[in-house]
matplotlib code that plots the C-alpha trace (Angstrom):
import matplotlib.pyplot as plt

x = [0.0, 2.8, 4.6, 1.4, 1.2, 4.8, 4.3, 1.1, 2.8, 5.6, 3.2, 1.3, 4.5, 5.8, 2.5, 2.7, 6.3, 5.1, 2.2, 4.2, 7.0, 4.9, 6.3, 6.8, 5.3, 3.2, 2.9, -0.5, -0.7, -4.1, -5.6, -7.1, -10.3, -10.3, -11.2, -14.9, -17.3, -18.7, -22.0, -23.4, -26.8, -29.7, -32.6, -34.8, -38.1, -36.5, -36.1, -32.3, -29.5, -29.7, -26.2, -24.7, -21.1, -19.0, -15.6, -13.3, -12.9, -9.7, -8.1, -9.4, -6.1, -5.4, -4.6, -5.5, -8.8, -11.0, -10.2, -13.2, -14.7, -14.7, -16.4, -19.2, -22.7, -25.1, -28.9, -32.1, -35.4, -38.9, -40.2, -41.3, -38.5, -34.7, -32.7, -29.0, -26.6, -23.5, -20.1, -18.9, -15.7, -14.8, -15.6, -14.6, -16.7, -19.8, -22.6, -25.5, -28.8, -30.5, -34.0, -35.1, -34.7, -35.6, -37.4, -38.1, -41.6, -43.0, -44.6, -42.5, -40.1, -36.7, -34.0, -30.3, -28.0, -24.3, -22.4, -19.0, -17.1, -14.1, -13.4, -10.6, -9.0, -9.7, -11.6, -15.0, -17.7, -20.8, -24.0, -24.5, -28.1, -30.3, -34.0, -35.8, -39.2, -39.5, -41.8, -44.4, -43.3, -44.5, -45.2, -43.9, -46.0, -43.2, -39.7, -38.0, -34.8, -34.2, -30.9, -29.4, -26.7, -25.5, -24.5, -23.9, -26.2, -29.4, -31.8, -33.8, -37.5, -40.1, -43.9, -45.7, -48.4, -47.0, -49.2, -51.3, -51.6, -48.1, -44.5, -42.5, -38.8, -37.2, -33.9, -33.2, -30.9, -30.3, -29.5, -28.4, -29.3, -29.7, -26.2, -26.2, -24.8, -25.3, -23.3, -21.2, -22.8, -22.4, -24.3, -27.4, -30.1, -32.5, -35.4, -38.4, -41.9, -42.2, -42.8, -45.2, -46.8, -50.0, -49.6, -48.9, -45.2, -45.2, -41.8, -39.5, -35.7, -34.3, -31.1, -28.5, -26.5, -23.3, -23.7, -20.4, -19.7, -19.9, -23.2, -21.9, -22.6, -26.0, -26.9, -30.1, -32.2, -30.4, -32.9, -32.6, -34.3, -35.1, -35.3, -37.8, -36.9, -39.1, -36.8, -37.2, -36.9, -33.8, -32.0, -32.9, -31.3, -28.3, -27.8, -28.4, -25.7, -23.4, -23.7, -22.9, -19.7, -18.4, -19.3, -16.6, -16.4, -17.4, -15.9, -12.5, -11.5, -14.6, -14.8, -13.3, -15.4, -17.0, -18.3, -21.9, -24.4, -25.7, -28.4, -26.3, -25.8, -22.6, -20.7, -20.7, -20.6, -22.8, -26.5, -29.1, -32.2, -34.9, -36.0, -38.9, -38.2, -40.4, -38.7, -39.8, -37.9, -37.5, -35.8, -33.2, -33.8, -31.1, -33.4, -35.6, -33.4, -30.5, -32.6]
y = [0.0, 2.4, 1.5, 2.3, 5.8, 6.6, 5.6, 7.7, 10.7, 10.4, 10.2, 13.3, 15.2, 14.2, 15.3, 18.6, 19.2, 18.4, 20.8, 23.8, 23.0, 23.5, 26.9, 26.4, 29.3, 28.1, 30.5, 30.1, 30.8, 32.5, 33.4, 36.9, 37.5, 40.2, 43.7, 44.2, 47.2, 47.5, 49.2, 50.6, 52.2, 52.7, 54.9, 56.2, 57.9, 60.6, 64.1, 63.9, 63.5, 60.2, 58.7, 56.0, 54.9, 53.2, 51.6, 48.8, 45.5, 44.7, 41.4, 39.9, 40.4, 43.9, 46.6, 49.4, 51.2, 50.3, 52.7, 55.0, 54.7, 58.2, 59.9, 57.4, 58.2, 57.3, 57.6, 56.3, 56.0, 55.5, 54.6, 58.2, 60.4, 59.8, 61.4, 62.0, 61.8, 64.1, 63.0, 64.7, 66.7, 66.3, 62.5, 60.9, 57.8, 59.2, 60.3, 62.3, 64.0, 66.6, 66.2, 69.2, 67.1, 63.6, 62.0, 58.3, 57.1, 53.9, 51.5, 52.8, 50.6, 52.1, 51.2, 52.1, 52.4, 53.0, 53.8, 54.9, 52.7, 50.7, 48.8, 46.7, 49.3, 47.0, 49.5, 47.9, 50.0, 47.8, 49.1, 48.0, 48.0, 46.8, 47.1, 47.5, 48.5, 50.6, 49.0, 50.9, 52.1, 50.5, 53.1, 52.6, 53.6, 54.1, 53.2, 52.8, 51.8, 49.1, 48.7, 45.2, 45.2, 41.7, 42.7, 46.4, 47.6, 49.5, 47.4, 49.4, 48.2, 49.1, 48.8, 48.6, 46.7, 44.3, 44.4, 41.2, 39.1, 40.0, 39.2, 42.0, 42.6, 45.1, 46.8, 48.8, 51.8, 54.0, 57.7, 59.8, 63.5, 62.8, 61.3, 57.7, 55.3, 52.1, 52.8, 49.7, 46.7, 44.5, 47.0, 46.9, 44.5, 42.8, 40.4, 39.0, 38.8, 35.0, 34.9, 37.8, 38.2, 40.3, 40.7, 43.7, 43.8, 44.6, 45.9, 43.7, 44.1, 45.3, 47.2, 47.8, 50.8, 50.1, 51.3, 50.3, 50.6, 54.4, 54.8, 57.9, 56.9, 58.7, 61.9, 63.3, 64.9, 63.0, 62.2, 58.5, 57.8, 54.4, 54.1, 51.4, 50.5, 48.4, 46.6, 44.2, 40.5, 40.3, 43.0, 41.2, 38.0, 40.0, 41.5, 38.1, 36.6, 39.5, 39.0, 35.3, 36.3, 38.9, 37.2, 34.8, 31.5, 28.3, 25.8, 27.5, 25.8, 26.7, 27.5, 30.7, 33.9, 34.4, 37.3, 37.9, 37.6, 41.1, 42.3, 44.4, 43.1, 42.3, 40.8, 43.8, 43.3, 45.1, 45.9, 48.4, 48.7, 51.1, 51.3, 53.1, 54.5, 55.6, 57.3, 57.2, 58.8, 58.8, 61.3, 59.7, 60.0, 58.6, 58.4, 56.0, 54.4, 53.6, 51.5]
z = [0.0, 0.9, -2.3, -4.3, -2.6, -3.5, -7.1, -7.2, -5.8, -8.2, -11.1, -10.0, -9.5, -13.0, -14.6, -12.7, -14.1, -17.6, -17.3, -16.0, -18.4, -21.6, -22.6, -26.3, -28.3, -31.2, -34.2, -35.9, -39.6, -39.9, -43.2, -43.7, -45.7, -48.3, -47.2, -47.0, -46.5, -43.0, -42.6, -39.4, -40.1, -37.7, -38.5, -35.6, -35.3, -33.1, -34.3, -34.5, -37.1, -38.9, -39.3, -41.4, -40.7, -43.3, -42.6, -43.9, -42.2, -40.4, -39.4, -36.1, -34.2, -35.7, -33.1, -35.6, -35.8, -38.8, -41.7, -42.7, -46.1, -47.6, -50.5, -50.8, -52.2, -49.4, -49.8, -48.1, -50.0, -48.8, -52.2, -52.9, -51.8, -51.9, -49.1, -49.7, -46.7, -46.4, -45.2, -42.0, -42.4, -38.7, -38.6, -42.0, -42.8, -41.0, -43.2, -41.9, -42.7, -40.4, -38.9, -41.0, -44.1, -42.9, -39.9, -40.5, -39.7, -38.2, -40.7, -43.6, -45.6, -46.3, -48.7, -48.2, -51.2, -51.1, -54.3, -55.5, -53.2, -54.5, -51.3, -52.7, -55.0, -57.9, -60.1, -59.2, -57.6, -56.9, -55.4, -51.8, -50.6, -47.7, -46.8, -43.5, -42.2, -39.0, -36.4, -34.5, -31.1, -27.8, -25.1, -21.6, -18.7, -16.1, -15.2, -11.8, -10.1, -7.5, -5.7, -5.7, -2.9, -3.8, -7.3, -6.5, -9.3, -9.7, -11.6, -14.2, -14.2, -16.7, -17.0, -20.4, -22.3, -24.9, -28.0, -28.5, -31.6, -32.9, -32.2, -30.7, -30.2, -27.9, -27.2, -24.0, -23.6, -20.5, -20.4, -17.4, -17.9, -21.6, -21.8, -23.1, -20.6, -22.7, -25.8, -26.2, -28.0, -24.9, -22.9, -25.1, -23.9, -26.3, -25.9, -27.7, -26.1, -26.1, -22.3, -22.1, -25.5, -25.2, -21.4, -19.2, -18.3, -14.6, -13.6, -15.6, -15.1, -18.5, -17.8, -15.0, -13.7, -11.8, -8.2, -6.6, -2.8, -2.6, -4.4, -6.2, -9.7, -9.5, -7.7, -6.4, -9.1, -11.9, -14.6, -15.6, -19.0, -20.4, -24.2, -25.0, -28.6, -30.8, -33.3, -36.2, -35.8, -38.1, -36.0, -32.8, -34.2, -35.3, -31.8, -30.2, -32.4, -31.6, -27.9, -28.2, -30.1, -27.6, -24.4, -22.8, -24.6, -22.7, -22.9, -23.2, -26.4, -28.3, -32.0, -33.3, -33.8, -37.2, -39.2, -38.3, -41.1, -42.0, -44.4, -46.8, -50.3, -52.2, -49.3, -47.0, -43.3, -40.7, -40.6, -41.7, -39.6, -38.2, -34.6, -33.0, -29.6, -26.7, -23.7, -20.1, -17.2, -13.4, -11.1, -8.9, -5.1, -2.9, 0.1, -1.9, -4.5, -2.2, 0.1]

ax = plt.figure().add_subplot(projection="3d")
ax.plot(x, y, z, "-o")
ax.set_aspect("equal")
plt.show()
């Protein structure tokens, strides 16, 4: 028995040395896809500048920012009028149109076209296009905050009636004093209505605000606004796939990330969609919201 223990200990010790001694650097030869157009275009029903961002794709492990695509011809059509976007001088690759010229409307189908782009410098300028229909907004009745001491967050709760007899898809954003707090893709929360279709949503937890130990992220009289965004089904599935790509992989040795399927033609990456937003706000009160 003692001999068996000595042999077992020796075996474990040998395996440990083998594990910690694996320091060989392996150089992986990774192929790179051709450069492709990347489109980031979201229309809203708000009276604000509508913006389309165009850039070039970069290798996955690149530490350089995506190069902007300049001097493109960008337009959105509703079937009757064609709205031309202007490239920003201060922010190359960003194309905009003012609310005086164009405010998208719910229920209308929009077509995005992008011309005069030779993405591979090959003398070829295909027309890139995509189509989307803006949903109708769903109005929220109220929003409130609830402190979760365990996770050190304020939970953002919302009350609204989900429309019956139709499938609805939602995206939730949070603003503090009209400054967007959830601007990174991983901060955006999306859901379908499979669990509450046609029902009244009674204080569902849809977003979070970091509280920390000192509770100083929010101050008395801060106005916290929730954007209840009605989105299309295809954009919901795009965002759901995006979240699966950027969250930590499990198991550790899972498959490599892949380009997300978009809805822009001619092999472009990215997405064109339209969302209808309804905003509802609450005034932060530390005597109530920090309890």
